[in-house]
C-alpha positions in Angstrom: -52.3 -109.0 3.7 -55.6 -110.7 2.6 -57.7 -112.1 5.3 -57.9 -115.5 3.8 -54.1 -115.8 3.8 -54.0 -114.7 7.4 -56.7 -117.1 8.4 -54.8 -120.1 6.6 -51.6 -119.2 8.2 -53.0 -118.8 11.8 -54.7 -122.2 11.3 -51.6 -123.9 10.2 -49.6 -122.3 13.0 -52.1 -123.7 15.4 -53.0 -127.1 13.9 -49.6 -128.4 12.7 -47.6 -128.1 15.8 -50.5 -129.3 18.0 -51.3 -132.3 16.1 -48.2 -134.5 16.9 -48.1 -133.5 20.5 -51.8 -134.5 20.9 -51.2 -137.8 19.0 -48.3 -138.5 21.3 -50.3 -137.6 24.4 -53.4 -139.6 23.1 -51.3 -142.7 22.5 -49.4 -142.3 25.9 -52.5 -141.7 27.8 -54.3 -144.6 26.2 -51.5 -146.9 27.2 -51.6 -145.8 30.6 -55.4 -146.1 30.7 -55.5 -149.6 29.3 -52.7 -150.8 31.5 -54.3 -149.5 34.6 -57.6 -151.1 33.5 -55.7 -154.4 33.1 -54.2 -154.1 36.4 -57.3 -153.5 38.6 -59.0 -156.3 36.7 -61.7 -154.3 34.9 -63.2 -156.4 32.1 -63.7 -153.9 29.2 -62.8 -150.4 30.0 -65.1 -147.7 28.4 -63.6 -145.9 25.5 -65.0 -142.4 26.4 -61.7 -141.2 27.7 -60.0 -141.9 24.3 -61.9 -138.9 23.0 -60.2 -136.3 25.3 -57.3 -135.6 22.9 -59.8 -135.3 20.0 -61.9 -132.8 22.2 -58.8 -130.8 23.1 -57.6 -130.5 19.5 -61.1 -129.3 18.5 -61.3 -126.8 21.2 -57.8 -125.4 20.2 -58.6 -124.8 16.5 -61.2 -122.1 17.2 -58.9 -120.4 19.5 -56.3 -120.1 16.6 -58.9 -118.7 14.4 -59.9 -116.0 17.0 -56.8 -114.4 16.6 -57.6 -113.5 13.1 -61.0 -112.2 13.9 -59.5 -110.0 16.7 -57.0 -108.6 14.4 -57.8 -105.0 13.2 -57.8 -104.3 9.4 -55.1 -102.3 8.4 -53.7 -101.1 5.2 -50.1 -101.8 4.3 -49.4 -98.0 4.2 -50.3 -97.9 7.9 -47.7 -100.6 8.7 -44.8 -98.6 7.3 -42.7 -96.4 9.4 -42.2 -92.8 8.2 
């Protein structure tokens, strides 16, 4: 299997399932964060915590690509059982 195909598949297996979960977590966390800021009477809450889901997503993508780099190069003949 070509390495580019393997890298693309690993990236899609990591990025696609993770994106909706992080989007939902980001929206829910933002709602809780803004509700709490309104409850305690903070004027304008800082927006830095809103970048946490983006940072988590960015950290997970290289981890998915690391699997491709760690995979040994094998020939299809080596994968067949004899």
